[in-house]
PyMOL Python script that loads the backbone (N, CA, C, O; Angstrom):
from pymol import cmd

cmd.read_pdbstr("""\
ATOM      1  N   MET A   1     167.570  92.348  35.475  1.00  0.00           N
ATOM      2  CA  MET A   1     166.935  93.360  34.508  1.00  0.00           C
ATOM      3  C   MET A   1     165.596  92.696  34.986  1.00  0.00           C
ATOM      4  O   MET A   1     165.362  91.505  35.190  1.00  0.00           O
ATOM      5  N   GLY A   2     164.892  93.648  35.092  1.00  0.00           N
ATOM      6  CA  GLY A   2     163.381  93.458  34.932  1.00  0.00           C
ATOM      7  C   GLY A   2     162.603  94.444  35.764  1.00  0.00           C
ATOM      8  O   GLY A   2     162.974  95.608  35.911  1.00  0.00           O
ATOM      9  N   GLY A   3     161.407  93.893  36.355  1.00  0.00           N
ATOM     10  CA  GLY A   3     160.568  94.703  36.906  1.00  0.00           C
ATOM     11  C   GLY A   3     160.438  94.637  38.256  1.00  0.00           C
ATOM     12  O   GLY A   3     161.547  94.473  38.766  1.00  0.00           O
ATOM     13  N   ASP A   4     159.635  94.689  38.986  1.00  0.00           N
ATOM     14  CA  ASP A   4     159.063  94.635  40.281  1.00  0.00           C
ATOM     15  C   ASP A   4     159.076  93.304  40.478  1.00  0.00           C
ATOM     16  O   ASP A   4     159.830  92.981  41.396  1.00  0.00           O
ATOM     17  N   GLY A   5     158.467  92.335  39.905  1.00  0.00           N
ATOM     18  CA  GLY A   5     158.353  90.785  40.289  1.00  0.00           C
ATOM     19  C   GLY A   5     159.536  90.462  40.336  1.00  0.00           C
ATOM     20  O   GLY A   5     159.972  90.044  41.409  1.00  0.00           O
ATOM     21  N   THR A   6     160.525  90.574  39.029  1.00  0.00           N
ATOM     22  CA  THR A   6     161.839  90.004  39.096  1.00  0.00           C
ATOM     23  C   THR A   6     162.434  90.458  40.356  1.00  0.00           C
ATOM     24  O   THR A   6     162.953  89.570  41.032  1.00  0.00           O
ATOM     25  N   ALA A   7     162.471  91.710  40.835  1.00  0.00           N
ATOM     26  CA  ALA A   7     163.019  92.448  41.917  1.00  0.00           C
ATOM     27  C   ALA A   7     162.796  91.361  42.886  1.00  0.00           C
ATOM     28  O   ALA A   7     163.695  90.599  43.244  1.00  0.00           O
ATOM     29  N   HIS A   8     161.564  91.305  43.308  1.00  0.00           N
ATOM     30  CA  HIS A   8     161.015  90.418  44.534  1.00  0.00           C
ATOM     31  C   HIS A   8     161.666  89.194  44.393  1.00  0.00           C
ATOM     32  O   HIS A   8     162.378  88.892  45.350  1.00  0.00           O
ATOM     33  N   GLU A   9     161.618  88.374  43.427  1.00  0.00           N
ATOM     34  CA  GLU A   9     162.199  87.045  43.528  1.00  0.00           C
ATOM     35  C   GLU A   9     163.633  87.056  43.413  1.00  0.00           C
ATOM     36  O   GLU A   9     164.089  86.025  43.908  1.00  0.00           O
ATOM     37  N   VAL A  10     164.489  87.788  42.971  1.00  0.00           N
ATOM     38  CA  VAL A  10     165.810  87.942  43.275  1.00  0.00           C
ATOM     39  C   VAL A  10     166.117  88.094  44.658  1.00  0.00           C
ATOM     40  O   VAL A  10     166.872  87.282  45.193  1.00  0.00           O
ATOM     41  N   ILE A  11     165.532  89.205  45.413  1.00  0.00           N
ATOM     42  CA  ILE A  11     165.675  89.696  46.425  1.00  0.00           C
ATOM     43  C   ILE A  11     165.590  88.577  47.758  1.00  0.00           C
ATOM     44  O   ILE A  11     166.361  88.406  48.703  1.00  0.00           O
ATOM     45  N   ASN A  12     164.027  87.769  47.305  1.00  0.00           N
ATOM     46  CA  ASN A  12     163.691  86.583  48.067  1.00  0.00           C
ATOM     47  C   ASN A  12     165.222  85.605  47.987  1.00  0.00           C
ATOM     48  O   ASN A  12     165.867  85.343  49.002  1.00  0.00           O
ATOM     49  N   GLY A  13     165.510  85.281  46.994  1.00  0.00           N
ATOM     50  CA  GLY A  13     166.566  84.328  46.621  1.00  0.00           C
ATOM     51  C   GLY A  13     167.872  84.737  47.086  1.00  0.00           C
ATOM     52  O   GLY A  13     168.596  83.787  47.384  1.00  0.00           O
ATOM     53  N   LEU A  14     168.429  86.018  47.246  1.00  0.00           N
ATOM     54  CA  LEU A  14     169.544  86.443  47.838  1.00  0.00           C
ATOM     55  C   LEU A  14     169.464  86.580  49.409  1.00  0.00           C
ATOM     56  O   LEU A  14     170.506  86.571  50.063  1.00  0.00           O
ATOM     57  N   MET A  15     168.368  86.692  49.949  1.00  0.00           N
ATOM     58  CA  MET A  15     168.173  86.751  51.290  1.00  0.00           C
ATOM     59  C   MET A  15     168.478  85.090  51.971  1.00  0.00           C
ATOM     60  O   MET A  15     168.652  84.946  53.181  1.00  0.00           O
ATOM     61  N   GLN A  16     168.500  84.230  51.260  1.00  0.00           N
ATOM     62  CA  GLN A  16     168.944  82.851  51.670  1.00  0.00           C
ATOM     63  C   GLN A  16     170.423  82.689  51.475  1.00  0.00           C
ATOM     64  O   GLN A  16     170.946  81.581  51.359  1.00  0.00           O
ATOM     65  N   ILE A  17     170.933  83.563  51.450  1.00  0.00           N
ATOM     66  CA  ILE A  17     172.737  83.504  51.253  1.00  0.00           C
ATOM     67  C   ILE A  17     172.840  84.369  52.388  1.00  0.00           C
ATOM     68  O   ILE A  17     172.190  85.385  52.636  1.00  0.00           O
ATOM     69  N   PRO A  18     173.979  83.680  53.203  1.00  0.00           N
ATOM     70  CA  PRO A  18     174.592  84.445  54.594  1.00  0.00           C
ATOM     71  C   PRO A  18     174.918  85.831  54.175  1.00  0.00           C
ATOM     72  O   PRO A  18     175.400  86.094  53.073  1.00  0.00           O
ATOM     73  N   GLU A  19     174.627  86.751  55.136  1.00  0.00           N
ATOM     74  CA  GLU A  19     175.063  88.364  54.925  1.00  0.00           C
ATOM     75  C   GLU A  19     176.405  88.617  54.279  1.00  0.00           C
ATOM     76  O   GLU A  19     176.527  89.206  53.205  1.00  0.00           O
ATOM     77  N   LYS A  20     177.425  88.128  55.008  1.00  0.00           N
ATOM     78  CA  LYS A  20     178.611  88.173  54.532  1.00  0.00           C
ATOM     79  C   LYS A  20     178.767  87.552  53.180  1.00  0.00           C
ATOM     80  O   LYS A  20     179.684  88.111  52.578  1.00  0.00           O
ATOM     81  N   LYS A  21     178.311  86.782  52.618  1.00  0.00           N
ATOM     82  CA  LYS A  21     178.451  86.077  51.127  1.00  0.00           C
ATOM     83  C   LYS A  21     177.364  86.694  50.323  1.00  0.00           C
ATOM     84  O   LYS A  21     177.366  86.344  49.143  1.00  0.00           O
ATOM     85  N   ARG A  22     176.689  87.302  50.584  1.00  0.00           N
ATOM     86  CA  ARG A  22     175.348  88.135  49.610  1.00  0.00           C
ATOM     87  C   ARG A  22     176.081  88.746  48.727  1.00  0.00           C
ATOM     88  O   ARG A  22     177.176  89.241  48.994  1.00  0.00           O
ATOM     89  N   PRO A  23     175.496  88.767  47.508  1.00  0.00           N
ATOM     90  CA  PRO A  23     176.500  90.035  46.413  1.00  0.00           C
ATOM     91  C   PRO A  23     175.626  90.881  46.689  1.00  0.00           C
ATOM     92  O   PRO A  23     174.676  90.743  47.459  1.00  0.00           O
ATOM     93  N   ILE A  24     176.084  92.305  45.716  1.00  0.00           N
ATOM     94  CA  ILE A  24     175.310  93.363  45.744  1.00  0.00           C
ATOM     95  C   ILE A  24     174.208  93.215  44.726  1.00  0.00           C
ATOM     96  O   ILE A  24     174.573  92.494  43.797  1.00  0.00           O
ATOM     97  N   PHE A  25     173.120  93.614  44.616  1.00  0.00           N
ATOM     98  CA  PHE A  25     171.761  93.549  43.878  1.00  0.00           C
ATOM     99  C   PHE A  25     171.865  94.550  42.920  1.00  0.00           C
ATOM    100  O   PHE A  25     172.130  95.592  43.520  1.00  0.00           O
ATOM    101  N   GLY A  26     171.802  94.702  41.968  1.00  0.00           N
ATOM    102  CA  GLY A  26     171.655  96.046  41.170  1.00  0.00           C
ATOM    103  C   GLY A  26     170.337  95.797  40.285  1.00  0.00           C
ATOM    104  O   GLY A  26     169.676  94.763  40.192  1.00  0.00           O
ATOM    105  N   VAL A  27     170.175  96.854  39.756  1.00  0.00           N
ATOM    106  CA  VAL A  27     168.471  97.039  39.466  1.00  0.00           C
ATOM    107  C   VAL A  27     168.841  97.603  38.296  1.00  0.00           C
ATOM    108  O   VAL A  27     169.611  98.563  38.286  1.00  0.00           O
ATOM    109  N   VAL A  28     168.228  96.962  36.943  1.00  0.00           N
ATOM    110  CA  VAL A  28     168.074  97.673  36.115  1.00  0.00           C
ATOM    111  C   VAL A  28     166.553  97.334  35.478  1.00  0.00           C
ATOM    112  O   VAL A  28     166.147  96.213  35.173  1.00  0.00           O
ATOM    113  N   PRO A  29     165.773  98.694  35.350  1.00  0.00           N
ATOM    114  CA  PRO A  29     164.091  98.508  35.299  1.00  0.00           C
ATOM    115  C   PRO A  29     163.895  98.486  33.643  1.00  0.00           C
ATOM    116  O   PRO A  29     164.115  99.347  32.792  1.00  0.00           O
ATOM    117  N   ILE A  30     163.391  97.144  33.562  1.00  0.00           N
ATOM    118  CA  ILE A  30     162.582  97.100  32.171  1.00  0.00           C
ATOM    119  C   ILE A  30     161.297  96.397  32.358  1.00  0.00           C
ATOM    120  O   ILE A  30     160.752  95.928  31.359  1.00  0.00           O
ATOM    121  N   GLY A  31     160.822  96.286  33.360  1.00  0.00           N
ATOM    122  CA  GLY A  31     159.607  96.164  33.813  1.00  0.00           C
ATOM    123  C   GLY A  31     158.431  96.998  33.132  1.00  0.00           C
ATOM    124  O   GLY A  31     158.564  97.665  32.106  1.00  0.00           O
ATOM    125  N   SER A  32     157.313  96.858  33.834  1.00  0.00           N
ATOM    126  CA  SER A  32     156.028  97.805  33.254  1.00  0.00           C
ATOM    127  C   SER A  32     156.027  98.824  34.168  1.00  0.00           C
ATOM    128  O   SER A  32     156.070  99.982  33.752  1.00  0.00           O
ATOM    129  N   GLY A  33     155.971  98.521  35.722  1.00  0.00           N
ATOM    130  CA  GLY A  33     155.821  99.356  36.659  1.00  0.00           C
ATOM    131  C   GLY A  33     157.081 100.046  37.168  1.00  0.00           C
ATOM    132  O   GLY A  33     157.205 101.270  37.221  1.00  0.00           O
ATOM    133  N   ASN A  34     157.953  99.215  37.515  1.00  0.00           N
ATOM    134  CA  ASN A  34     158.965  99.593  37.815  1.00  0.00           C
ATOM    135  C   ASN A  34     159.251 100.517  39.591  1.00  0.00           C
ATOM    136  O   ASN A  34     160.279 101.058  39.999  1.00  0.00           O
ATOM    137  N   ASP A  35     158.164 100.400  40.140  1.00  0.00           N
ATOM    138  CA  ASP A  35     158.005 101.031  41.547  1.00  0.00           C
ATOM    139  C   ASP A  35     159.223 100.990  42.180  1.00  0.00           C
ATOM    140  O   ASP A  35     159.859 102.036  42.309  1.00  0.00           O
ATOM    141  N   PHE A  36     159.713  99.783  42.661  1.00  0.00           N
ATOM    142  CA  PHE A  36     160.891  99.565  43.350  1.00  0.00           C
ATOM    143  C   PHE A  36     162.167 100.569  42.466  1.00  0.00           C
ATOM    144  O   PHE A  36     162.703 101.460  43.125  1.00  0.00           O
ATOM    145  N   ALA A  37     162.425 100.451  41.579  1.00  0.00           N
ATOM    146  CA  ALA A  37     163.603 100.669  41.172  1.00  0.00           C
ATOM    147  C   ALA A  37     163.595 102.335  41.130  1.00  0.00           C
ATOM    148  O   ALA A  37     164.627 103.003  41.064  1.00  0.00           O
ATOM    149  N   HIS A  38     161.899 103.030  41.193  1.00  0.00           N
ATOM    150  CA  HIS A  38     162.023 104.422  41.478  1.00  0.00           C
ATOM    151  C   HIS A  38     161.926 105.041  42.789  1.00  0.00           C
ATOM    152  O   HIS A  38     161.933 106.230  43.108  1.00  0.00           O
ATOM    153  N   ALA A  39     161.817 103.780  43.612  1.00  0.00           N
ATOM    154  CA  ALA A  39     161.782 104.103  44.887  1.00  0.00           C
ATOM    155  C   ALA A  39     163.109 104.238  45.296  1.00  0.00           C
ATOM    156  O   ALA A  39     163.364 105.157  46.075  1.00  0.00           O
ATOM    157  N   ILE A  40     164.097 103.420  44.881  1.00  0.00           N
ATOM    158  CA  ILE A  40     165.556 103.721  45.102  1.00  0.00           C
ATOM    159  C   ILE A  40     166.517 104.481  44.549  1.00  0.00           C
ATOM    160  O   ILE A  40     167.717 104.483  44.823  1.00  0.00           O
ATOM    161  N   GLY A  41     165.673 105.418  43.399  1.00  0.00           N
ATOM    162  CA  GLY A  41     166.682 106.224  42.829  1.00  0.00           C
ATOM    163  C   GLY A  41     167.328 105.896  41.697  1.00  0.00           C
ATOM    164  O   GLY A  41     168.223 106.531  41.139  1.00  0.00           O
ATOM    165  N   VAL A  42     166.679 104.555  41.283  1.00  0.00           N
ATOM    166  CA  VAL A  42     167.891 104.188  39.793  1.00  0.00           C
ATOM    167  C   VAL A  42     167.167 104.670  38.848  1.00  0.00           C
ATOM    168  O   VAL A  42     165.942 104.628  38.955  1.00  0.00           O
ATOM    169  N   PRO A  43     167.903 105.340  37.504  1.00  0.00           N
ATOM    170  CA  PRO A  43     167.463 105.899  36.658  1.00  0.00           C
ATOM    171  C   PRO A  43     166.259 105.196  35.766  1.00  0.00           C
ATOM    172  O   PRO A  43     166.251 103.974  35.623  1.00  0.00           O
ATOM    173  N   LYS A  44     165.318 105.977  35.219  1.00  0.00           N
ATOM    174  CA  LYS A  44     164.301 105.362  34.500  1.00  0.00           C
ATOM    175  C   LYS A  44     164.816 104.707  33.028  1.00  0.00           C
ATOM    176  O   LYS A  44     164.329 103.747  32.430  1.00  0.00           O
ATOM    177  N   LYS A  45     165.806 105.436  32.702  1.00  0.00           N
ATOM    178  CA  LYS A  45     166.104 104.509  30.696  1.00  0.00           C
ATOM    179  C   LYS A  45     167.040 103.174  31.648  1.00  0.00           C
ATOM    180  O   LYS A  45     167.573 103.253  32.755  1.00  0.00           O
ATOM    181  N   SER A  46     166.980 102.397  31.005  1.00  0.00           N
ATOM    182  CA  SER A  46     167.625 101.092  31.162  1.00  0.00           C
ATOM    183  C   SER A  46     168.808 101.068  30.961  1.00  0.00           C
ATOM    184  O   SER A  46     169.641 100.496  31.664  1.00  0.00           O
ATOM    185  N   ASP A  47     169.018 101.727  29.914  1.00  0.00           N
ATOM    186  CA  ASP A  47     170.690 102.008  29.561  1.00  0.00           C
ATOM    187  C   ASP A  47     171.530 103.012  30.535  1.00  0.00           C
ATOM    188  O   ASP A  47     172.717 102.986  30.860  1.00  0.00           O
ATOM    189  N   ARG A  48     170.734 103.687  30.793  1.00  0.00           N
ATOM    190  CA  ARG A  48     171.574 104.510  31.824  1.00  0.00           C
ATOM    191  C   ARG A  48     171.572 103.562  33.522  1.00  0.00           C
ATOM    192  O   ARG A  48     172.490 103.751  34.321  1.00  0.00           O
ATOM    193  N   ALA A  49     170.636 102.776  33.771  1.00  0.00           N
ATOM    194  CA  ALA A  49     170.622 102.022  34.660  1.00  0.00           C
ATOM    195  C   ALA A  49     171.635 101.148  34.861  1.00  0.00           C
ATOM    196  O   ALA A  49     172.322 100.987  35.869  1.00  0.00           O
ATOM    197  N   LEU A  50     171.674 100.533  33.691  1.00  0.00           N
ATOM    198  CA  LEU A  50     172.577  99.602  33.366  1.00  0.00           C
ATOM    199  C   LEU A  50     173.915 100.006  34.013  1.00  0.00           C
ATOM    200  O   LEU A  50     174.430  99.349  34.917  1.00  0.00           O
ATOM    201  N   VAL A  51     174.486 101.218  33.451  1.00  0.00           N
ATOM    202  CA  VAL A  51     175.858 101.557  33.630  1.00  0.00           C
ATOM    203  C   VAL A  51     175.841 102.089  34.994  1.00  0.00           C
ATOM    204  O   VAL A  51     176.902 102.044  35.618  1.00  0.00           O
ATOM    205  N   HIS A  52     174.704 102.635  35.609  1.00  0.00           N
ATOM    206  CA  HIS A  52     174.572 103.042  36.861  1.00  0.00           C
ATOM    207  C   HIS A  52     175.126 101.983  37.727  1.00  0.00           C
ATOM    208  O   HIS A  52     176.063 102.185  38.500  1.00  0.00           O
ATOM    209  N   ALA A  53     174.275 100.376  37.519  1.00  0.00           N
ATOM    210  CA  ALA A  53     174.699  99.330  38.065  1.00  0.00           C
ATOM    211  C   ALA A  53     175.940  99.060  38.172  1.00  0.00           C
ATOM    212  O   ALA A  53     176.564  98.925  39.224  1.00  0.00           O
ATOM    213  N   LEU A  54     176.489  98.938  36.692  1.00  0.00           N
ATOM    214  CA  LEU A  54     177.666  98.118  36.719  1.00  0.00           C
ATOM    215  C   LEU A  54     178.834  99.165  37.331  1.00  0.00           C
ATOM    216  O   LEU A  54     179.822  98.633  37.836  1.00  0.00           O
ATOM    217  N   LYS A  55     178.775 100.296  37.312  1.00  0.00           N
ATOM    218  CA  LYS A  55     179.688 100.938  37.911  1.00  0.00           C
ATOM    219  C   LYS A  55     179.617 101.294  39.780  1.00  0.00           C
ATOM    220  O   LYS A  55     180.260 102.121  40.426  1.00  0.00           O
ATOM    221  N   GLY A  56     178.669 100.390  40.192  1.00  0.00           N
ATOM    222  CA  GLY A  56     178.486 100.254  41.747  1.00  0.00           C
ATOM    223  C   GLY A  56     178.106 101.580  42.108  1.00  0.00           C
ATOM    224  O   GLY A  56     178.480 101.784  43.263  1.00  0.00           O
ATOM    225  N   GLU A  57     177.537 102.551  41.633  1.00  0.00           N
ATOM    226  CA  GLU A  57     177.400 103.873  42.237  1.00  0.00           C
ATOM    227  C   GLU A  57     176.383 103.960  43.316  1.00  0.00           C
ATOM    228  O   GLU A  57     175.384 103.246  43.234  1.00  0.00           O
ATOM    229  N   ASN A  58     176.526 104.680  44.213  1.00  0.00           N
ATOM    230  CA  ASN A  58     175.179 104.726  45.216  1.00  0.00           C
ATOM    231  C   ASN A  58     174.989 103.432  45.622  1.00  0.00           C
ATOM    232  O   ASN A  58     173.867 102.988  45.379  1.00  0.00           O
ATOM    233  N   ILE A  59     175.876 102.588  46.252  1.00  0.00           N
ATOM    234  CA  ILE A  59     175.328 101.310  46.917  1.00  0.00           C
ATOM    235  C   ILE A  59     175.004 101.847  48.308  1.00  0.00           C
ATOM    236  O   ILE A  59     175.476 102.873  48.800  1.00  0.00           O
ATOM    237  N   SER A  60     174.159 101.037  48.856  1.00  0.00           N
ATOM    238  CA  SER A  60     173.399 101.365  50.004  1.00  0.00           C
ATOM    239  C   SER A  60     172.470 100.402  50.569  1.00  0.00           C
ATOM    240  O   SER A  60     171.575 100.148  49.763  1.00  0.00           O
ATOM    241  N   ALA A  61     172.342  99.646  51.899  1.00  0.00           N
ATOM    242  CA  ALA A  61     171.592  98.987  52.309  1.00  0.00           C
ATOM    243  C   ALA A  61     170.237  99.280  52.148  1.00  0.00           C
ATOM    244  O   ALA A  61     170.140 100.495  51.974  1.00  0.00           O
ATOM    245  N   ILE A  62     169.048  98.686  52.123  1.00  0.00           N
ATOM    246  CA  ILE A  62     167.492  98.749  52.341  1.00  0.00           C
ATOM    247  C   ILE A  62     167.009  97.956  53.354  1.00  0.00           C
ATOM    248  O   ILE A  62     167.344  96.785  53.538  1.00  0.00           O
ATOM    249  N   ASP A  63     166.264  98.551  53.980  1.00  0.00           N
ATOM    250  CA  ASP A  63     165.184  97.830  54.715  1.00  0.00           C
ATOM    251  C   ASP A  63     164.168  96.777  53.783  1.00  0.00           C
ATOM    252  O   ASP A  63     163.434  97.209  52.895  1.00  0.00           O
ATOM    253  N   ILE A  64     164.255  95.493  54.111  1.00  0.00           N
ATOM    254  CA  ILE A  64     163.027  94.894  53.270  1.00  0.00           C
ATOM    255  C   ILE A  64     161.924  94.311  54.071  1.00  0.00           C
ATOM    256  O   ILE A  64     160.985  93.666  53.604  1.00  0.00           O
ATOM    257  N   ALA A  65     162.144  94.630  55.471  1.00  0.00           N
ATOM    258  CA  ALA A  65     160.768  94.037  56.172  1.00  0.00           C
ATOM    259  C   ALA A  65     159.630  94.565  55.752  1.00  0.00           C
ATOM    260  O   ALA A  65     158.560  94.179  56.222  1.00  0.00           O
TER     261      ALA A  65
END
""", "prot")
cmd.dss("prot")
cmd.show_as("cartoon", "prot")
cmd.util.cbc("prot")
cmd.orient("prot")
């Protein structure tokens, strides 16, 4: 739960974990901008986004380069 800055920090941390052991990253936007969440199609309302993340709906790989 957080905004673009939180997503940035968490993704950087996750990239330190070997790919085969890396957990799935779920996004619940509660920041002020939430551009990252919007770009990957996460619902705007945090309660809907939380349900979406916990259900593991629409899991996909993203390019972080």
